[in-house]
N, C-alpha and C positions, 0 to 999 in steps of 0.2 A: 370499428365501424360506427359512424355517427348516426344519431337519431334524426328522422325526418318528420316534418310537420304532418305528413300524411299518416304516419304511424300514430302520432298523438291524436289526430282527429278520429282515426279508426277506433282507437281505444275509447275515446269519449262517446262515440256513437253507440257503444255497447253498454253505456252507463245511463240508467233511467232515473231521472229525478223523481223522488217519491211523491212530491207535491204536484209537479207539472205533468207527471206520467209521460214525459217525453225526454229524449236525450239532449245533452247540452249543446250539441252542434246544430241540430235542426231548429232549436229555439233561439239560436244565436247568443246564448248565455256565455259560451266560451269565447273569450276575446284575448287579444294581445299575447298570442302564443309565441314564446321566445325560446330558442334553442341555442345554447352555447356549449359546443362540444357535445357531450352526452347529457348535459344538465337542462332540465325543462322548467320553465315558469309560465304561468298563465293567470288570467283573471276569469272568475266565474261571476257574472253580474246577473242576479236574479231579478225578475220583474215584480216581486212581491216582498213585503217586509218579512224578514226571516231570522230574527235574532236567535230563536230557539233551535234552529237547524243549521246555522252557519258552520259550527264546529264539526257536526256530523258530515255535512257535504264536503268540507275540506278534507276530512279523513278519507272519505270514499273516493274522491277524485285522485288524491295523491296515491292511495293504495292501488287504484286501477292503473295509473300511469307507470307505477313501479313494476308492473308485470311486463312492460315492453323490454325485450331483450337488450342487454348492454346499457340500459338507462342509468344515468348517474343520480344526482339529486333532483327532487321534484318539489316545486313550491306552487301551491294553488292559493291565490288570494280571492276569498269569497266575500262578496258584498251584494247589495241590492239597490235598485233605483226604481222609483215609482213614477210613471209618466201619466199624463192626462189621456183619458180615453173618450171616444166619441159618444155624444149624447144625441138627443132628438135634433133633427135638422132645424135650422133657423132660430135656435135658442142660444142666447149669448152666455158665455161662460161666466161664472161668479168669480170676482177678483179674489185671489189668494187661495183658491180651491181647485185641486186637480180632478178629483172624482167625488161624486155625490151618490151615496147609498141610501135608498128609501127603505125603511122598515115598516111594513104595513100588515094589517089584518082586516078581515071582513067584519069582525064583530069585536066588541070590547071584552075584557076579562080573560084574555088568552095569554097574557104575559108579554105583550108586544113591547111595552116600554122597558121592561126588565131585560128583555132580549136585546133591545137596541143599545142600552147603556153598557151591558156586558160585552156586546160585540165591539163597541167603540173602544172599551178598555182593553179588550184582547188584541185588537189591531195595534193599539198604542204599546202594549207589552212586547209586541214583536218589533217595535222600533219606529213605527209610522207616526207621523204628525197627524193627529185626529181631532176633529171637532164634533160637537153634538148640537143639533138644532132641534129644539122642541117645537114641533109644528102643531101640537094640540092646543089651539088657542083657548078653547072652552075648558079644558081640563089639564093644564100643564103639570107634569109630574117630575120632570128632570131636575128642577132645583132641589126637591126633597131627596131624590135618588142620588144626586151627586153631592149632597150635603153643602150646597152653596147658599149663602145668605147675602143680603146687601143688594145694591143696585149697580148696574154697569156705569162706567165712566165714559165721558165724551170729551175728547181733546179739542175737537173743532166745532162742537155744538150741533153737528148734523149726523155724525156717525157714532156708533157705539163700539167700545172695546169689549171683546168677549170676556165673560167671567171664566175663572179657572177652577176645575175640580178634578182631583186625582190625575193631573196632567192633561186633561182634556180642555180644549177651548169650547165654551158653551154659551148658548143664547136661548132665551125663553121669554115669552110674555110674562111668565111667573116672576121674572126679575124686575118687571116694570110696574106691576100692580100688587096691591095687598092680597095676601093669600086667601082671604075670605071674600074678595070682591068678585062677584059673578060677571062674566063677560057676556052681557046681554046685547049681542051684536048680530046684525043680519049678515048674510053671506058675503056681499061685496066688501064690508068692513073687515071681515075675517081674512079674506084673501089678500087684501091690501096690507094688513098687519103682517101676514106671513112673508110677503114680498119685501117688506121693509126690514123685518128681522133678518132675512137672508142677505139682502143686498146692501143694507146700511150697517152691517157689522164688519169690523175690520179683521176679517179672518187672516191669520198669519201663516202663510206658506203651508197649507194643509194638504196632505196626501189624500185623506178621505174626510168627507163631512157626512156623518150619519144623521139622517133625518127621521125623527120619531113621529110618524104620522098618526092622526086620530083614526079610530076605527071607521070603516065604511067606505063608500065610494062617492063622496059628495064634493062640495065646492073646493075644499083644500086639496083633495086628491087631483081634481081636474086642473087646478091652478098649477100644481106641481108638474103635471104631465105636459101642460101647454107652455109654461113660462120658465120652468126651472130645468137646467141641463142635468137630468138624472142619468147616471152611468148604468145603474141597475137596481133592481128591487129584491128584497128578501121578504117572503110571505111567512107570517107566524100563525100557527093554528094549534088546536088541541086535537086529540084523536077522535073526539065525538062527532057524530054526523052533523049535528046542528051547527057546529063551528066550521066544519069543512064546507058546508053549503055556502056560507058567507065568504070563506077564504077563497073558494073557486071564483066567486064574483070579483074579488079583488085582483086575483091573478089574471082573469080575462080583461079587466080594465087596463092593466099595464100592457098586455099583449096588443090591445086595440090601438094604443098610442105608441106602439113600437119601442117600449122600454124593456130591455132584457130582464128576464126573471133569473136572478142568480141562484135561487134555490128556496127550499122550504125548511123551516125549523118547526119541529113538533114539541110543544111544551106539555108538561104534566103527563108525560107518556106512561110513567110508572110511579106508584107510591110505595115507599118502603117504610114500614112501621118502625118508628123510633124506639119502641119498647121491645118488640119481639123479632124484628127483621123480616116479617112476612111481606112478600111482594104482591101488589094487587094493582091491576090496570083499571082504575076507577072510571076513566073516561073512554074506555074502549081500547082497541088495539089496531095498529097498522094503518090508521087513517091517512097520515101524512105520506106514507109510502105508496098507498093506492093513488092518492092525488098526484104524486110525482110520476107514477107510471102512466096515468091517464093523460098527462100533459107533457111527458118527456122532460120533466124538470127534476133536477138533482135534489135528493133528500140530504140536507146539509148536516143534520144531527137531531137527536132526541134528548130532551132534558127531563129529569125526574120531577115529581111533585115533592119538593123538599122545603121544609119549614125554614131552613137556614137561608135559602135564597130570598124569601120574603123578609125575614128578620134583618138580613144584611142590607137589602135595598132600602127598607124603611128607615134604617139608621143612618143613611147617607153614605154608606160604604159598600157598594155592590160586590157581589161574590168574587169577581176577578181581582178586585182591589183588596177585599177582606181576607181571602184565602187563595192566593195566586197559584199555589201548588196543589190545591185540592182536586178531587175527582170532577166536580161540577165545573170548576174553572178550566180544567183540561178539555172538557167538552166544548165550552165556549171558545177556547183557543183553536180547537180543531175546526170549528165552524168558521171562525174568523179567517183562518188560513185558506180554507176552501173558497170563501168569498173573495179574498185577495187574488187567488189563483184564477178564479172565474173572470174577474175583472181584467187580469193580465192577458187573458185570451181574447178579449174584445179588441175591436179596431181602435187604433190610437187616434187621438185628436191632434192633428198637426197645425190647426188654425192658429193656435197661440204662439207658434214658433215663427210665423211670418210677420214681418213689420208691416204697418199700415203705409200705403203709398199715397202721398198727398201731392197733387199737381198744383203749382201756384204760378201765377203770372208775375214775371219779374221784369 
């Protein structure tokens, strides 16, 4: 008795992807189902970068299909493809960039830049093509964090080639000015500089561009909301009330301009003494979770107050690059996977698929 496609689909509907929390049929991840006699082959195409889980998913799918009575050989080819997702209406896409992730905080000193660079590195570790835009014009930190020195090249005299650090394409005002030169600029000059860094950089086929925003809700954040096609935002905070007050302001700003909030990252949630191992919640407890419940926003993950995170970032080799298999890197990678899955759930942007129609008199 031969196997039917209905049997294959029925089996796949019972298998829930651990990241998407949905079955492979309803998400249309299962494609090209082929049945030859009793032998089955199919493709599973995930909508998020998945290097770390491809082997596990392949094993699960093949094991599930082998439970079908009389089935022969089973071959599941698992891959992933990232598409562009919709941003604010009326905002033009950035050439060479499919999705833009803004990493923001209401106040400084909560580890936003450290989170941004490790998020970018974690997405890249999963196989995505990732860029980092340092949007903090007054206090650029990504050149130091990525260990990049020198100045970007320009092949045509008007656009810049991104600098490279740990596999990331990167651009920052810090590449263009001396490290000790203060940026004594008014708001319009700052926003113009941001737009130039974004649009005059030759980004090369990026799945994600992570934008490290300065703290607050000022000119740069407003420019980002009005003129930059942001796919979604990640809010970084610490558990203490004073940080949460400002983080809530940042969250509400994105909601007002209809930019999806992908989730909240809580930094410095727990300190573990390097001498005795004693755990202490120096900055309070549960603040990020309460904020998430209040606004129905996902808590993406909590990171400890760990001296190694600071040491590694200061040395130009952030945690995900310095210790890719360590406990903290695994937390960053889990956060990155949730961010990618949240983006995959958003509406797709089909505008870039359609050609421009030009009518000419001949």
